[in-house]
VEXPAFI-571894 format. One record per residue (C-alpha): residue in three letters; x, y, z. Coordinates in steps of 0.5 Angstrom, whole numbers, padded with zeros to 4 digits, always signed. Layout:
BEGIN
AlaXYZ
...
END
This chain:
BEGIN
Met+0000+0000+0000
Lys+0003+0007-0002
Pro-0001+0012+0001
Met+0004+0018-0001
Gln+0001+0017-0008
Ser-0006+0018-0006
Thr-0004+0024-0001
His+0000+0027-0007
Gly-0006+0026-0012
Thr-0010+0030-0007
Arg-0005+0036-0006
Arg-0005+0036-0014
Leu-0013+0037-0014
Leu-0013+0042-0008
Ala-0008+0046-0012
Ala-0012+0046-0018
Ala-0018+0048-0014
Leu-0014+0054-0012
Cys-0011+0056-0019
Ala-0019+0055-0022
Ala-0021+0060-0016
Leu-0016+0065-0018
Leu-0018+0065-0025
Ile-0026+0066-0023
Pro-0028+0073-0024
Gln-0031+0076-0017
Gly-0036+0080-0020
Ala-0043+0079-0018
Ala-0048+0075-0022
Ala-0055+0077-0024
Asp-0058+0074-0018
Gly-0053+0077-0013
Val-0048+0071-0012
Ser-0041+0072-0015
Ala-0037+0067-0018
Gly-0032+0067-0013
Arg-0037+0066-0007
Ala-0041+0060-0011
Phe-0034+0057-0012
Trp-0031+0057-0005
Ser-0038+0055-0002
Ser-0039+0049-0006
Leu-0031+0047-0005
Leu-0033+0047+0002
Leu-0039+0044+0002
Pro-0041+0041-0005
Gly-0048+0043-0007
Trp-0048+0049-0003
Gly-0046+0054-0009
Gln-0051+0051-0013
Leu-0057+0052-0008
Gln-0055+0059-0007
Gln-0057+0060-0014
Gly-0063+0056-0014
Arg-0060+0050-0017
Thr-0063+0045-0013
Arg-0063+0039-0017
Ser-0055+0040-0019
Ala-0054+0041-0011
Ala-0058+0035-0009
Val-0053+0031-0014
Phe-0047+0034-0011
Ala-0049+0033-0004
Leu-0051+0026-0005
Ala-0044+0024-0008
Glu-0041+0027-0002
Leu-0045+0023+0003
Thr-0044+0017-0001
Leu-0037+0018-0002
Trp-0036+0019+0006
Gly-0040+0013+0007
Gly-0036+0009+0002
Phe-0030+0012+0006
Val-0032+0010+0013
Gly-0035+0003+0010
Trp-0028+0001+0007
Arg-0024+0003+0013
Gln-0029-0002+0017
Val-0028-0007+0012
Ala-0021-0007+0012
Glu-0021-0007+0020
Val-0025-0013+0020
Arg-0020-0016+0015
Arg-0014-0015+0019
Asp-0017-0018+0025
Asn-0019-0024+0021
Ala-0012-0025+0019
Arg-0009-0024+0026
Ala-0014-0029+0029
Tyr-0012-0034+0023
Ala-0005-0033+0025
Ala-0006-0034+0032
Glu-0010-0040+0031
His-0005-0043+0025
Ala+0002-0041+0027
Gly+0001-0039+0034
Ala+0003-0032+0033
Leu+0002-0027+0038
Thr+0000-0021+0034
Arg-0002-0015+0039
Gly+0003-0009+0038
Lys+0006-0012+0032
Gly+0008-0008+0026
Asp+0007-0009+0019
Ala+0014-0012+0018
Phe+0013-0017+0023
Phe+0006-0019+0019
Asp+0010-0019+0012
Asp+0015-0024+0015
Leu+0010-0028+0018
Gly+0007-0029+0011
Phe+0013-0030+0008
Tyr+0017-0035+0012
Ala+0015-0042+0015
Asp+0017-0040+0022
Val+0021-0035+0026
Gln+0028-0040+0025
Gln+0027-0040+0018
His+0027-0032+0018
Asn+0033-0031+0022
Ala+0037-0036+0018
Phe+0035-0033+0011
Ala+0037-0026+0015
Arg+0044-0029+0017
Arg+0045-0031+0010
Asp+0043-0025+0007
Asp+0045-0019+0011
Gly+0051-0023+0015
Pro+0053-0019+0022
Asp+0048-0013+0020
Ala+0042-0018+0020
Glu+0036-0016+0024
Leu+0034-0022+0028
Tyr+0028-0024+0032
Pro+0029-0025+0039
Ser+0028-0032+0042
Gly+0022-0033+0046
Arg+0014-0033+0046
Ala+0013-0026+0044
Phe+0016-0027+0037
Phe+0015-0034+0036
Trp+0011-0037+0030
Glu+0011-0043+0026
Trp+0005-0045+0021
Asp+0002-0052+0021
Ala+0002-0052+0014
Asp+0004-0048+0008
Ala-0003-0047+0005
Ser-0005-0044+0012
Arg+0001-0039+0011
Lys-0001-0037+0004
Arg-0008-0037+0006
Phe-0006-0031+0011
Arg-0003-0027+0006
Gln-0009-0027+0002
Leu-0013-0025+0008
Arg-0008-0019+0010
Asn-0008-0017+0002
Ala-0015-0017+0003
Gly-0015-0012+0009
Glu-0010-0008+0005
Ala-0014-0007-0001
Gly-0020-0004+0004
Glu-0015+0001+0006
Arg-0013+0003-0001
Asn-0020+0003-0003
Ala-0021+0008+0003
Leu-0015+0012+0000
Tyr-0018+0012-0007
Thr-0025+0015-0004
Thr-0021+0021-0001
Gly-0019+0023-0008
Leu-0026+0022-0011
Ile-0028+0026-0005
Ala-0023+0032-0007
Phe-0025+0031-0014
Asn-0033+0032-0013
Arg-0031+0038-0009
Leu-0027+0041-0014
Leu-0032+0039-0020
Ser-0038+0042-0015
Ala-0034+0049-0014
Val-0033+0050-0022
His-0040+0048-0024
Ala-0043+0053-0019
Ala-0038+0058-0021
Arg-0040+0057-0028
Val-0047+0058-0027
Ala-0046+0064-0023
Arg-0042+0067-0029
Gly-0048+0065-0033
Val-0044+0060-0037
Gly-0050+0056-0036
Pro-0051+0049-0032
Thr-0048+0043-0034
Ala-0052+0036-0033
Tyr-0048+0031-0029
Arg-0051+0025-0026
Leu-0048+0020-0021
Glu-0047+0013-0023
Ala-0044+0007-0020
Ala-0040+0001-0023
Pro-0038-0005-0021
Met-0031-0007-0020
Gln-0027-0013-0018
Ser-0025-0010-0011
Gly-0032-0007-0010
Trp-0036-0001-0013
Val-0034+0005-0016
Leu-0038+0012-0016
Ala-0037+0017-0021
Leu-0040+0023-0024
Arg-0041+0023-0031
Arg-0042+0030-0035
Ser-0047+0030-0041
Phe-0045+0034-0047
END
């Protein structure tokens, strides 16, 4: 999982929002709502700038998208937590591992090596005196009852990481929905004319994806 990529993507969207805001004229529209005010209102709360101009339908679309995406974010985080708990419980049952308080490196090794002795042996061979070894004792012990169990653990752990990635991707969609709503509200305030959008859901291998589709 690489959260930094998602963070950089969100920063780029926010930078684009700032650039777009600087290019929007600040004069008042005919209905008294300026393009700048509409932009920042919808950037803060999707649909707010549209609602200020009486565009209730488009306001509802962006607001619904915001709520749905936040619901998806919370849902994926909960799914990821459940999957992680299942993987840890499976490791405790089939490898005798004590998983509480362990970091990602431990779980990576747990899914790659048959037991702690194998890990330490490979570490000594590859890194020599600089090898990072697990100490003897119960705290870092594990030994899989079968290789199939170790592979099953990796599948369970990967499923948890997939849930976390989906949650991170959802934050990018939230930022995109806000930027799209802000630009749309500013266009309406400038008298460019509203653009029709619709919310669509499409199935994917790892779940469902929501998208706002523009009609030309």
